PDB file of N, CA, C and O in Angstrom:
ATOM      1  N   MET A   1     -31.168  -1.177  -7.650  1.00  0.00           N
ATOM      2  CA  MET A   1     -30.539  -1.508  -6.376  1.00  0.00           C
ATOM      3  C   MET A   1     -29.002  -1.645  -6.554  1.00  0.00           C
ATOM      4  O   MET A   1     -28.403  -2.487  -5.885  1.00  0.00           O
ATOM      5  N   THR A   2     -28.381  -0.897  -7.378  1.00  0.00           N
ATOM      6  CA  THR A   2     -27.012  -0.906  -7.603  1.00  0.00           C
ATOM      7  C   THR A   2     -26.309  -0.119  -6.425  1.00  0.00           C
ATOM      8  O   THR A   2     -26.518   1.090  -6.329  1.00  0.00           O
ATOM      9  N   GLN A   3     -25.581  -0.688  -5.634  1.00  0.00           N
ATOM     10  CA  GLN A   3     -24.835  -0.109  -4.568  1.00  0.00           C
ATOM     11  C   GLN A   3     -23.389  -0.311  -4.699  1.00  0.00           C
ATOM     12  O   GLN A   3     -22.930  -1.450  -4.778  1.00  0.00           O
ATOM     13  N   ALA A   4     -22.628   0.762  -4.726  1.00  0.00           N
ATOM     14  CA  ALA A   4     -21.122   0.596  -4.898  1.00  0.00           C
ATOM     15  C   ALA A   4     -20.548  -0.097  -3.671  1.00  0.00           C
ATOM     16  O   ALA A   4     -20.804   0.346  -2.551  1.00  0.00           O
ATOM     17  N   LYS A   5     -19.826  -1.106  -3.834  1.00  0.00           N
ATOM     18  CA  LYS A   5     -19.151  -1.766  -2.774  1.00  0.00           C
ATOM     19  C   LYS A   5     -17.974  -1.029  -2.341  1.00  0.00           C
ATOM     20  O   LYS A   5     -17.112  -0.603  -3.109  1.00  0.00           O
ATOM     21  N   LEU A   6     -17.976  -0.891  -1.000  1.00  0.00           N
ATOM     22  CA  LEU A   6     -16.833  -0.051  -0.434  1.00  0.00           C
ATOM     23  C   LEU A   6     -15.531  -0.821  -0.666  1.00  0.00           C
ATOM     24  O   LEU A   6     -15.441  -2.024  -0.421  1.00  0.00           O
ATOM     25  N   LYS A   7     -14.543  -0.094  -1.139  1.00  0.00           N
ATOM     26  CA  LYS A   7     -13.230  -0.638  -1.392  1.00  0.00           C
ATOM     27  C   LYS A   7     -12.345  -0.369  -0.250  1.00  0.00           C
ATOM     28  O   LYS A   7     -12.397   0.711   0.340  1.00  0.00           O
ATOM     29  N   ARG A   8     -11.474  -1.377   0.110  1.00  0.00           N
ATOM     30  CA  ARG A   8     -10.541  -1.196   1.126  1.00  0.00           C
ATOM     31  C   ARG A   8      -9.487  -0.192   0.761  1.00  0.00           C
ATOM     32  O   ARG A   8      -9.057  -0.133  -0.391  1.00  0.00           O
ATOM     33  N   THR A   9      -9.023   0.669   1.803  1.00  0.00           N
ATOM     34  CA  THR A   9      -7.862   1.482   1.477  1.00  0.00           C
ATOM     35  C   THR A   9      -6.855   1.300   2.618  1.00  0.00           C
ATOM     36  O   THR A   9      -7.226   1.166   3.785  1.00  0.00           O
ATOM     37  N   LEU A  10      -5.662   1.299   2.270  1.00  0.00           N
ATOM     38  CA  LEU A  10      -4.583   1.144   3.207  1.00  0.00           C
ATOM     39  C   LEU A  10      -3.524   2.257   3.028  1.00  0.00           C
ATOM     40  O   LEU A  10      -3.440   2.846   1.951  1.00  0.00           O
ATOM     41  N   ILE A  11      -2.707   2.556   4.080  1.00  0.00           N
ATOM     42  CA  ILE A  11      -1.670   3.545   3.969  1.00  0.00           C
ATOM     43  C   ILE A  11      -0.388   2.840   4.338  1.00  0.00           C
ATOM     44  O   ILE A  11      -0.282   2.118   5.329  1.00  0.00           O
ATOM     45  N   GLY A  12       0.610   3.103   3.453  1.00  0.00           N
ATOM     46  CA  GLY A  12       1.979   2.395   3.709  1.00  0.00           C
ATOM     47  C   GLY A  12       3.044   3.198   3.029  1.00  0.00           C
ATOM     48  O   GLY A  12       2.841   4.260   2.439  1.00  0.00           O
ATOM     49  N   LYS A  13       4.270   2.555   3.173  1.00  0.00           N
ATOM     50  CA  LYS A  13       5.484   3.217   2.649  1.00  0.00           C
ATOM     51  C   LYS A  13       5.938   2.531   1.426  1.00  0.00           C
ATOM     52  O   LYS A  13       5.907   1.302   1.359  1.00  0.00           O
ATOM     53  N   VAL A  14       6.355   3.258   0.466  1.00  0.00           N
ATOM     54  CA  VAL A  14       6.911   2.712  -0.774  1.00  0.00           C
ATOM     55  C   VAL A  14       8.298   2.142  -0.485  1.00  0.00           C
ATOM     56  O   VAL A  14       9.184   2.890  -0.070  1.00  0.00           O
ATOM     57  N   VAL A  15       8.508   0.875  -0.686  1.00  0.00           N
ATOM     58  CA  VAL A  15       9.710   0.217  -0.556  1.00  0.00           C
ATOM     59  C   VAL A  15      10.488  -0.147  -1.827  1.00  0.00           C
ATOM     60  O   VAL A  15      11.680  -0.454  -1.819  1.00  0.00           O
ATOM     61  N   SER A  16       9.750  -0.091  -2.870  1.00  0.00           N
ATOM     62  CA  SER A  16      10.352  -0.328  -4.196  1.00  0.00           C
ATOM     63  C   SER A  16       9.623   0.339  -5.308  1.00  0.00           C
ATOM     64  O   SER A  16       8.393   0.305  -5.356  1.00  0.00           O
ATOM     65  N   ASP A  17      10.361   0.959  -6.223  1.00  0.00           N
ATOM     66  CA  ASP A  17       9.700   1.676  -7.374  1.00  0.00           C
ATOM     67  C   ASP A  17      10.472   1.320  -8.606  1.00  0.00           C
ATOM     68  O   ASP A  17      10.492   2.116  -9.545  1.00  0.00           O
ATOM     69  N   LYS A  18      11.138   0.131  -8.671  1.00  0.00           N
ATOM     70  CA  LYS A  18      11.985  -0.247  -9.722  1.00  0.00           C
ATOM     71  C   LYS A  18      11.187  -0.680 -10.947  1.00  0.00           C
ATOM     72  O   LYS A  18      11.596  -0.420 -12.079  1.00  0.00           O
ATOM     73  N   ARG A  19      10.049  -1.340 -10.728  1.00  0.00           N
ATOM     74  CA  ARG A  19       9.231  -1.918 -11.848  1.00  0.00           C
ATOM     75  C   ARG A  19       8.488  -0.787 -12.583  1.00  0.00           C
ATOM     76  O   ARG A  19       8.185   0.269 -12.027  1.00  0.00           O
ATOM     77  N   ALA A  20       8.218  -1.068 -13.843  1.00  0.00           N
ATOM     78  CA  ALA A  20       7.378  -0.102 -14.651  1.00  0.00           C
ATOM     79  C   ALA A  20       5.958  -0.059 -14.294  1.00  0.00           C
ATOM     80  O   ALA A  20       5.270  -1.078 -14.358  1.00  0.00           O
ATOM     81  N   LYS A  21       5.484   1.074 -13.920  1.00  0.00           N
ATOM     82  CA  LYS A  21       4.049   1.299 -13.529  1.00  0.00           C
ATOM     83  C   LYS A  21       3.623   0.581 -12.189  1.00  0.00           C
ATOM     84  O   LYS A  21       2.436   0.463 -11.887  1.00  0.00           O
ATOM     85  N   THR A  22       4.561   0.150 -11.470  1.00  0.00           N
ATOM     86  CA  THR A  22       4.261  -0.604 -10.193  1.00  0.00           C
ATOM     87  C   THR A  22       5.157  -0.225  -9.122  1.00  0.00           C
ATOM     88  O   THR A  22       6.365  -0.091  -9.315  1.00  0.00           O
ATOM     89  N   ILE A  23       4.551  -0.032  -7.895  1.00  0.00           N
ATOM     90  CA  ILE A  23       5.297   0.228  -6.730  1.00  0.00           C
ATOM     91  C   ILE A  23       4.961  -0.904  -5.687  1.00  0.00           C
ATOM     92  O   ILE A  23       3.891  -1.510  -5.739  1.00  0.00           O
ATOM     93  N   THR A  24       5.899  -1.154  -4.763  1.00  0.00           N
ATOM     94  CA  THR A  24       5.651  -2.097  -3.684  1.00  0.00           C
ATOM     95  C   THR A  24       5.530  -1.266  -2.467  1.00  0.00           C
ATOM     96  O   THR A  24       6.363  -0.413  -2.160  1.00  0.00           O
ATOM     97  N   VAL A  25       4.416  -1.553  -1.748  1.00  0.00           N
ATOM     98  CA  VAL A  25       4.061  -0.717  -0.529  1.00  0.00           C
ATOM     99  C   VAL A  25       4.052  -1.640   0.676  1.00  0.00           C
ATOM    100  O   VAL A  25       3.458  -2.718   0.667  1.00  0.00           O
ATOM    101  N   LEU A  26       4.741  -1.171   1.724  1.00  0.00           N
ATOM    102  CA  LEU A  26       4.771  -1.983   2.999  1.00  0.00           C
ATOM    103  C   LEU A  26       3.812  -1.330   3.923  1.00  0.00           C
ATOM    104  O   LEU A  26       3.893  -0.145   4.249  1.00  0.00           O
ATOM    105  N   VAL A  27       2.867  -2.186   4.343  1.00  0.00           N
ATOM    106  CA  VAL A  27       1.804  -1.730   5.309  1.00  0.00           C
ATOM    107  C   VAL A  27       2.031  -2.412   6.619  1.00  0.00           C
ATOM    108  O   VAL A  27       2.094  -3.640   6.677  1.00  0.00           O
ATOM    109  N   GLU A  28       2.162  -1.604   7.733  1.00  0.00           N
ATOM    110  CA  GLU A  28       2.451  -2.106   9.070  1.00  0.00           C
ATOM    111  C   GLU A  28       1.161  -1.953   9.885  1.00  0.00           C
ATOM    112  O   GLU A  28       0.428  -0.976   9.726  1.00  0.00           O
ATOM    113  N   ARG A  29       0.903  -2.902  10.731  1.00  0.00           N
ATOM    114  CA  ARG A  29      -0.302  -2.771  11.615  1.00  0.00           C
ATOM    115  C   ARG A  29       0.093  -3.332  12.992  1.00  0.00           C
ATOM    116  O   ARG A  29       0.873  -4.281  13.073  1.00  0.00           O
ATOM    117  N   ARG A  30      -0.426  -2.766  14.036  1.00  0.00           N
ATOM    118  CA  ARG A  30      -0.078  -3.112  15.456  1.00  0.00           C
ATOM    119  C   ARG A  30      -1.160  -4.027  15.997  1.00  0.00           C
ATOM    120  O   ARG A  30      -2.326  -3.632  16.015  1.00  0.00           O
ATOM    121  N   VAL A  31      -0.831  -5.221  16.435  1.00  0.00           N
ATOM    122  CA  VAL A  31      -1.788  -6.084  17.029  1.00  0.00           C
ATOM    123  C   VAL A  31      -1.279  -6.581  18.387  1.00  0.00           C
ATOM    124  O   VAL A  31      -0.079  -6.593  18.662  1.00  0.00           O
ATOM    125  N   LYS A  32      -2.204  -6.975  19.190  1.00  0.00           N
ATOM    126  CA  LYS A  32      -1.808  -7.512  20.514  1.00  0.00           C
ATOM    127  C   LYS A  32      -1.645  -9.032  20.423  1.00  0.00           C
ATOM    128  O   LYS A  32      -2.523  -9.739  19.930  1.00  0.00           O
ATOM    129  N   HIS A  33      -0.560  -9.486  20.885  1.00  0.00           N
ATOM    130  CA  HIS A  33      -0.220 -10.903  20.885  1.00  0.00           C
ATOM    131  C   HIS A  33      -1.243 -11.603  21.870  1.00  0.00           C
ATOM    132  O   HIS A  33      -1.463 -11.168  23.001  1.00  0.00           O
ATOM    133  N   GLU A  34      -1.841 -12.716  21.342  1.00  0.00           N
ATOM    134  CA  GLU A  34      -2.897 -13.399  22.048  1.00  0.00           C
ATOM    135  C   GLU A  34      -2.425 -13.897  23.407  1.00  0.00           C
ATOM    136  O   GLU A  34      -3.131 -13.694  24.396  1.00  0.00           O
ATOM    137  N   LEU A  35      -1.208 -14.571  23.504  1.00  0.00           N
ATOM    138  CA  LEU A  35      -0.785 -15.244  24.666  1.00  0.00           C
ATOM    139  C   LEU A  35      -0.022 -14.213  25.589  1.00  0.00           C
ATOM    140  O   LEU A  35      -0.224 -14.217  26.803  1.00  0.00           O
ATOM    141  N   TYR A  36       0.790 -13.396  25.041  1.00  0.00           N
ATOM    142  CA  TYR A  36       1.714 -12.508  25.820  1.00  0.00           C
ATOM    143  C   TYR A  36       1.198 -11.142  26.081  1.00  0.00           C
ATOM    144  O   TYR A  36       1.807 -10.418  26.869  1.00  0.00           O
ATOM    145  N   ASP A  37       0.128 -10.734  25.485  1.00  0.00           N
ATOM    146  CA  ASP A  37      -0.489  -9.405  25.689  1.00  0.00           C
ATOM    147  C   ASP A  37       0.524  -8.280  25.295  1.00  0.00           C
ATOM    148  O   ASP A  37       0.443  -7.174  25.828  1.00  0.00           O
ATOM    149  N   LYS A  38       1.425  -8.551  24.411  1.00  0.00           N
ATOM    150  CA  LYS A  38       2.436  -7.478  24.003  1.00  0.00           C
ATOM    151  C   LYS A  38       1.970  -6.991  22.620  1.00  0.00           C
ATOM    152  O   LYS A  38       1.495  -7.769  21.793  1.00  0.00           O
ATOM    153  N   ILE A  39       2.121  -5.683  22.401  1.00  0.00           N
ATOM    154  CA  ILE A  39       1.837  -5.099  21.108  1.00  0.00           C
ATOM    155  C   ILE A  39       2.949  -5.487  20.125  1.00  0.00           C
ATOM    156  O   ILE A  39       4.118  -5.178  20.358  1.00  0.00           O
ATOM    157  N   VAL A  40       2.593  -6.155  19.044  1.00  0.00           N
ATOM    158  CA  VAL A  40       3.597  -6.502  18.018  1.00  0.00           C
ATOM    159  C   VAL A  40       3.242  -5.888  16.674  1.00  0.00           C
ATOM    160  O   VAL A  40       2.069  -5.657  16.382  1.00  0.00           O
ATOM    161  N   ILE A  41       4.267  -5.620  15.846  1.00  0.00           N
ATOM    162  CA  ILE A  41       3.999  -4.983  14.534  1.00  0.00           C
ATOM    163  C   ILE A  41       4.040  -6.113  13.492  1.00  0.00           C
ATOM    164  O   ILE A  41       5.020  -6.840  13.331  1.00  0.00           O
ATOM    165  N   LYS A  42       2.908  -6.199  12.806  1.00  0.00           N
ATOM    166  CA  LYS A  42       2.865  -7.141  11.659  1.00  0.00           C
ATOM    167  C   LYS A  42       2.877  -6.318  10.398  1.00  0.00           C
ATOM    168  O   LYS A  42       2.283  -5.240  10.381  1.00  0.00           O
ATOM    169  N   SER A  43       3.536  -6.776   9.320  1.00  0.00           N
ATOM    170  CA  SER A  43       3.539  -6.094   8.073  1.00  0.00           C
ATOM    171  C   SER A  43       3.195  -6.908   6.940  1.00  0.00           C
ATOM    172  O   SER A  43       3.351  -8.125   7.036  1.00  0.00           O
ATOM    173  N   SER A  44       2.729  -6.381   5.832  1.00  0.00           N
ATOM    174  CA  SER A  44       2.469  -6.958   4.582  1.00  0.00           C
ATOM    175  C   SER A  44       2.951  -6.026   3.448  1.00  0.00           C
ATOM    176  O   SER A  44       3.001  -4.800   3.557  1.00  0.00           O
ATOM    177  N   LYS A  45       3.279  -6.686   2.413  1.00  0.00           N
ATOM    178  CA  LYS A  45       3.676  -5.959   1.181  1.00  0.00           C
ATOM    179  C   LYS A  45       2.658  -6.120   0.150  1.00  0.00           C
ATOM    180  O   LYS A  45       2.133  -7.212  -0.063  1.00  0.00           O
ATOM    181  N   TYR A  46       2.355  -5.023  -0.520  1.00  0.00           N
ATOM    182  CA  TYR A  46       1.360  -5.136  -1.605  1.00  0.00           C
ATOM    183  C   TYR A  46       1.962  -4.482  -2.941  1.00  0.00           C
ATOM    184  O   TYR A  46       2.690  -3.492  -2.870  1.00  0.00           O
ATOM    185  N   HIS A  47       1.654  -5.029  -4.055  1.00  0.00           N
ATOM    186  CA  HIS A  47       2.096  -4.394  -5.332  1.00  0.00           C
ATOM    187  C   HIS A  47       0.837  -3.520  -5.756  1.00  0.00           C
ATOM    188  O   HIS A  47      -0.308  -3.971  -5.787  1.00  0.00           O
ATOM    189  N   ALA A  48       1.184  -2.233  -6.074  1.00  0.00           N
ATOM    190  CA  ALA A  48       0.155  -1.284  -6.411  1.00  0.00           C
ATOM    191  C   ALA A  48       0.426  -0.692  -7.740  1.00  0.00           C
ATOM    192  O   ALA A  48       1.597  -0.493  -8.063  1.00  0.00           O
ATOM    193  N   HIS A  49      -0.561  -0.385  -8.557  1.00  0.00           N
ATOM    194  CA  HIS A  49      -0.391   0.195  -9.873  1.00  0.00           C
ATOM    195  C   HIS A  49      -0.161   1.747  -9.746  1.00  0.00           C
ATOM    196  O   HIS A  49      -0.876   2.492  -9.076  1.00  0.00           O
ATOM    197  N   ASP A  50       0.874   2.111 -10.442  1.00  0.00           N
ATOM    198  CA  ASP A  50       1.322   3.560 -10.434  1.00  0.00           C
ATOM    199  C   ASP A  50       1.437   3.970 -11.878  1.00  0.00           C
ATOM    200  O   ASP A  50       2.535   3.934 -12.433  1.00  0.00           O
ATOM    201  N   GLU A  51       0.345   4.361 -12.512  1.00  0.00           N
ATOM    202  CA  GLU A  51       0.332   4.655 -13.977  1.00  0.00           C
ATOM    203  C   GLU A  51       1.365   5.654 -14.390  1.00  0.00           C
ATOM    204  O   GLU A  51       2.048   5.402 -15.382  1.00  0.00           O
ATOM    205  N   LYS A  52       1.547   6.783 -13.713  1.00  0.00           N
ATOM    206  CA  LYS A  52       2.503   7.793 -14.160  1.00  0.00           C
ATOM    207  C   LYS A  52       3.817   7.754 -13.602  1.00  0.00           C
ATOM    208  O   LYS A  52       4.693   8.524 -13.996  1.00  0.00           O
ATOM    209  N   GLY A  53       4.022   6.836 -12.635  1.00  0.00           N
ATOM    210  CA  GLY A  53       5.395   6.671 -11.960  1.00  0.00           C
ATOM    211  C   GLY A  53       5.757   7.851 -11.214  1.00  0.00           C
ATOM    212  O   GLY A  53       6.883   8.345 -11.273  1.00  0.00           O
ATOM    213  N   GLU A  54       4.687   8.372 -10.416  1.00  0.00           N
ATOM    214  CA  GLU A  54       4.895   9.607  -9.667  1.00  0.00           C
ATOM    215  C   GLU A  54       5.316   9.355  -8.181  1.00  0.00           C
ATOM    216  O   GLU A  54       5.777  10.260  -7.484  1.00  0.00           O
ATOM    217  N   TYR A  55       5.140   8.124  -7.752  1.00  0.00           N
ATOM    218  CA  TYR A  55       5.493   7.795  -6.349  1.00  0.00           C
ATOM    219  C   TYR A  55       6.907   7.239  -6.276  1.00  0.00           C
ATOM    220  O   TYR A  55       7.237   6.353  -7.064  1.00  0.00           O
ATOM    221  N   LYS A  56       7.775   7.722  -5.354  1.00  0.00           N
ATOM    222  CA  LYS A  56       9.155   7.353  -5.285  1.00  0.00           C
ATOM    223  C   LYS A  56       9.445   6.595  -3.929  1.00  0.00           C
ATOM    224  O   LYS A  56       8.625   6.547  -3.012  1.00  0.00           O
ATOM    225  N   LEU A  57      10.643   6.032  -3.895  1.00  0.00           N
ATOM    226  CA  LEU A  57      11.112   5.306  -2.720  1.00  0.00           C
ATOM    227  C   LEU A  57      10.975   6.151  -1.395  1.00  0.00           C
ATOM    228  O   LEU A  57      11.466   7.279  -1.349  1.00  0.00           O
ATOM    229  N   GLY A  58      10.313   5.613  -0.327  1.00  0.00           N
ATOM    230  CA  GLY A  58      10.215   6.281   0.862  1.00  0.00           C
ATOM    231  C   GLY A  58       8.913   7.190   1.064  1.00  0.00           C
ATOM    232  O   GLY A  58       8.637   7.646   2.174  1.00  0.00           O
ATOM    233  N   ASP A  59       8.149   7.422  -0.038  1.00  0.00           N
ATOM    234  CA  ASP A  59       6.903   8.168   0.078  1.00  0.00           C
ATOM    235  C   ASP A  59       5.809   7.294   0.878  1.00  0.00           C
ATOM    236  O   ASP A  59       5.770   6.068   0.772  1.00  0.00           O
ATOM    237  N   ILE A  60       4.973   7.991   1.641  1.00  0.00           N
ATOM    238  CA  ILE A  60       3.831   7.378   2.245  1.00  0.00           C
ATOM    239  C   ILE A  60       2.631   7.634   1.398  1.00  0.00           C
ATOM    240  O   ILE A  60       2.215   8.771   1.176  1.00  0.00           O
ATOM    241  N   VAL A  61       2.047   6.471   0.897  1.00  0.00           N
ATOM    242  CA  VAL A  61       0.969   6.559  -0.093  1.00  0.00           C
ATOM    243  C   VAL A  61      -0.313   5.815   0.444  1.00  0.00           C
ATOM    244  O   VAL A  61      -0.246   4.996   1.360  1.00  0.00           O
ATOM    245  N   GLU A  62      -1.435   6.144  -0.165  1.00  0.00           N
ATOM    246  CA  GLU A  62      -2.677   5.467   0.188  1.00  0.00           C
ATOM    247  C   GLU A  62      -2.888   4.564  -1.093  1.00  0.00           C
ATOM    248  O   GLU A  62      -2.801   5.060  -2.216  1.00  0.00           O
ATOM    249  N   ILE A  63      -3.161   3.256  -0.899  1.00  0.00           N
ATOM    250  CA  ILE A  63      -3.694   2.395  -1.886  1.00  0.00           C
ATOM    251  C   ILE A  63      -5.034   1.858  -1.717  1.00  0.00           C
ATOM    252  O   ILE A  63      -5.512   1.619  -0.608  1.00  0.00           O
ATOM    253  N   THR A  64      -5.682   1.656  -2.895  1.00  0.00           N
ATOM    254  CA  THR A  64      -7.066   1.253  -2.901  1.00  0.00           C
ATOM    255  C   THR A  64      -7.262  -0.106  -3.628  1.00  0.00           C
ATOM    256  O   THR A  64      -6.657  -0.364  -4.669  1.00  0.00           O
ATOM    257  N   GLU A  65      -8.076  -0.909  -3.074  1.00  0.00           N
ATOM    258  CA  GLU A  65      -8.314  -2.271  -3.794  1.00  0.00           C
ATOM    259  C   GLU A  65      -8.980  -2.054  -5.110  1.00  0.00           C
ATOM    260  O   GLU A  65      -9.801  -1.158  -5.307  1.00  0.00           O
ATOM    261  N   SER A  66      -8.577  -2.937  -6.016  1.00  0.00           N
ATOM    262  CA  SER A  66      -9.170  -2.863  -7.402  1.00  0.00           C
ATOM    263  C   SER A  66      -9.319  -4.215  -7.985  1.00  0.00           C
ATOM    264  O   SER A  66      -9.066  -5.218  -7.319  1.00  0.00           O
ATOM    265  N   ARG A  67      -9.712  -4.264  -9.171  1.00  0.00           N
ATOM    266  CA  ARG A  67      -9.736  -5.590  -9.964  1.00  0.00           C
ATOM    267  C   ARG A  67      -8.356  -6.105 -10.174  1.00  0.00           C
ATOM    268  O   ARG A  67      -7.405  -5.333 -10.052  1.00  0.00           O
ATOM    269  N   PRO A  68      -8.187  -7.311 -10.469  1.00  0.00           N
ATOM    270  CA  PRO A  68      -6.815  -7.826 -10.652  1.00  0.00           C
ATOM    271  C   PRO A  68      -6.260  -7.241 -11.927  1.00  0.00           C
ATOM    272  O   PRO A  68      -6.825  -7.364 -13.014  1.00  0.00           O
ATOM    273  N   LEU A  69      -5.032  -6.547 -11.723  1.00  0.00           N
ATOM    274  CA  LEU A  69      -4.381  -5.956 -12.956  1.00  0.00           C
ATOM    275  C   LEU A  69      -3.244  -6.803 -13.462  1.00  0.00           C
ATOM    276  O   LEU A  69      -2.830  -6.614 -14.606  1.00  0.00           O
ATOM    277  N   SER A  70      -2.717  -7.713 -12.696  1.00  0.00           N
ATOM    278  CA  SER A  70      -1.795  -8.645 -13.074  1.00  0.00           C
ATOM    279  C   SER A  70      -1.702  -9.902 -12.109  1.00  0.00           C
ATOM    280  O   SER A  70      -2.530  -9.998 -11.203  1.00  0.00           O
ATOM    281  N   LYS A  71      -0.850 -10.742 -12.252  1.00  0.00           N
ATOM    282  CA  LYS A  71      -0.873 -11.908 -11.435  1.00  0.00           C
ATOM    283  C   LYS A  71      -0.737 -11.604  -9.923  1.00  0.00           C
ATOM    284  O   LYS A  71      -1.302 -12.305  -9.082  1.00  0.00           O
ATOM    285  N   THR A  72       0.054 -10.503  -9.595  1.00  0.00           N
ATOM    286  CA  THR A  72       0.256 -10.146  -8.237  1.00  0.00           C
ATOM    287  C   THR A  72      -0.271  -8.761  -7.834  1.00  0.00           C
ATOM    288  O   THR A  72      -0.134  -8.345  -6.684  1.00  0.00           O
ATOM    289  N   LYS A  73      -0.814  -8.129  -8.700  1.00  0.00           N
ATOM    290  CA  LYS A  73      -1.193  -6.650  -8.609  1.00  0.00           C
ATOM    291  C   LYS A  73      -2.708  -6.428  -8.608  1.00  0.00           C
ATOM    292  O   LYS A  73      -3.330  -6.489  -9.669  1.00  0.00           O
ATOM    293  N   ASN A  74      -3.325  -6.168  -7.431  1.00  0.00           N
ATOM    294  CA  ASN A  74      -4.774  -5.798  -7.383  1.00  0.00           C
ATOM    295  C   ASN A  74      -5.015  -4.632  -6.512  1.00  0.00           C
ATOM    296  O   ASN A  74      -6.066  -4.577  -5.874  1.00  0.00           O
ATOM    297  N   TRP A  75      -4.092  -3.653  -6.426  1.00  0.00           N
ATOM    298  CA  TRP A  75      -4.181  -2.493  -5.739  1.00  0.00           C
ATOM    299  C   TRP A  75      -3.845  -1.330  -6.562  1.00  0.00           C
ATOM    300  O   TRP A  75      -3.063  -1.514  -7.495  1.00  0.00           O
ATOM    301  N   VAL A  76      -4.329  -0.133  -6.353  1.00  0.00           N
ATOM    302  CA  VAL A  76      -3.949   1.010  -7.133  1.00  0.00           C
ATOM    303  C   VAL A  76      -3.535   2.178  -6.097  1.00  0.00           C
ATOM    304  O   VAL A  76      -4.208   2.458  -5.105  1.00  0.00           O
ATOM    305  N   ALA A  77      -2.400   2.786  -6.446  1.00  0.00           N
ATOM    306  CA  ALA A  77      -2.039   3.960  -5.566  1.00  0.00           C
ATOM    307  C   ALA A  77      -2.844   5.100  -5.864  1.00  0.00           C
ATOM    308  O   ALA A  77      -2.827   5.531  -7.018  1.00  0.00           O
ATOM    309  N   THR A  78      -3.614   5.705  -4.909  1.00  0.00           N
ATOM    310  CA  THR A  78      -4.555   6.815  -5.129  1.00  0.00           C
ATOM    311  C   THR A  78      -4.056   8.149  -4.738  1.00  0.00           C
ATOM    312  O   THR A  78      -4.376   9.130  -5.409  1.00  0.00           O
ATOM    313  N   ARG A  79      -3.293   8.256  -3.700  1.00  0.00           N
ATOM    314  CA  ARG A  79      -2.858   9.591  -3.321  1.00  0.00           C
ATOM    315  C   ARG A  79      -1.573   9.584  -2.473  1.00  0.00           C
ATOM    316  O   ARG A  79      -1.243   8.638  -1.756  1.00  0.00           O
ATOM    317  N   LEU A  80      -0.903  10.689  -2.616  1.00  0.00           N
ATOM    318  CA  LEU A  80       0.390  10.830  -1.805  1.00  0.00           C
ATOM    319  C   LEU A  80       0.034  11.355  -0.419  1.00  0.00           C
ATOM    320  O   LEU A  80      -0.552  12.436  -0.364  1.00  0.00           O
ATOM    321  N   VAL A  81       0.315  10.730   0.662  1.00  0.00           N
ATOM    322  CA  VAL A  81       0.077  11.207   1.993  1.00  0.00           C
ATOM    323  C   VAL A  81       1.244  12.090   2.499  1.00  0.00           C
ATOM    324  O   VAL A  81       1.064  13.181   3.040  1.00  0.00           O
ATOM    325  N   GLN A  82       2.467  11.523   2.277  1.00  0.00           N
ATOM    326  CA  GLN A  82       3.647  12.381   2.746  1.00  0.00           C
ATOM    327  C   GLN A  82       4.831  12.018   1.791  1.00  0.00           C
ATOM    328  O   GLN A  82       5.133  10.863   1.492  1.00  0.00           O
ATOM    329  N   LYS A  83       5.445  13.111   1.364  1.00  0.00           N
ATOM    330  CA  LYS A  83       6.601  12.947   0.552  1.00  0.00           C
ATOM    331  C   LYS A  83       7.860  12.508   1.318  1.00  0.00           C
ATOM    332  O   LYS A  83       8.082  12.959   2.442  1.00  0.00           O
ATOM    333  N   ALA A  84       8.693  11.625   0.715  1.00  0.00           N
ATOM    334  CA  ALA A  84       9.947  11.222   1.382  1.00  0.00           C
ATOM    335  C   ALA A  84      10.767  12.341   1.621  1.00  0.00           C
ATOM    336  O   ALA A  84      10.839  13.294   0.847  1.00  0.00           O
ATOM    337  N   ALA A  85      11.438  12.234   2.769  1.00  0.00           N
ATOM    338  CA  ALA A  85      12.484  13.300   3.208  1.00  0.00           C
ATOM    339  C   ALA A  85      13.617  13.283   2.322  1.00  0.00           C
ATOM    340  O   ALA A  85      14.106  12.192   2.029  1.00  0.00           O
ATOM    341  N   GLU A  86      14.152  14.462   1.806  1.00  0.00           N
ATOM    342  CA  GLU A  86      15.222  14.538   0.966  1.00  0.00           C
ATOM    343  C   GLU A  86      16.555  14.381   1.810  1.00  0.00           C
ATOM    344  O   GLU A  86      16.678  14.978   2.879  1.00  0.00           O
ATOM    345  N   VAL A  87      17.478  13.622   1.339  1.00  0.00           N
ATOM    346  CA  VAL A  87      18.641  13.366   2.069  1.00  0.00           C
ATOM    347  C   VAL A  87      19.774  14.098   1.426  1.00  0.00           C
ATOM    348  O   VAL A  87      20.907  14.021   1.900  1.00  0.00           O
TER     349      VAL A  87
END
């Protein structure tokens, strides 16, 4: 009766790639304010493991939940959704 637990996946923008094998991903979500019924944007930052260092600043990536890899890192970057625009 071993059943693989579904892992959460999120899509967000890479806001930092300065650390070795780690990227910081900003995930935004839209929620309705309870009292004022206005749509507000809430955001969270996640540290994700990037083994090869392939994701760069501004890329849109998908991250998947994993076991704790360090004190702050328990997500892994799984795929590139959209490459950052070249300026």
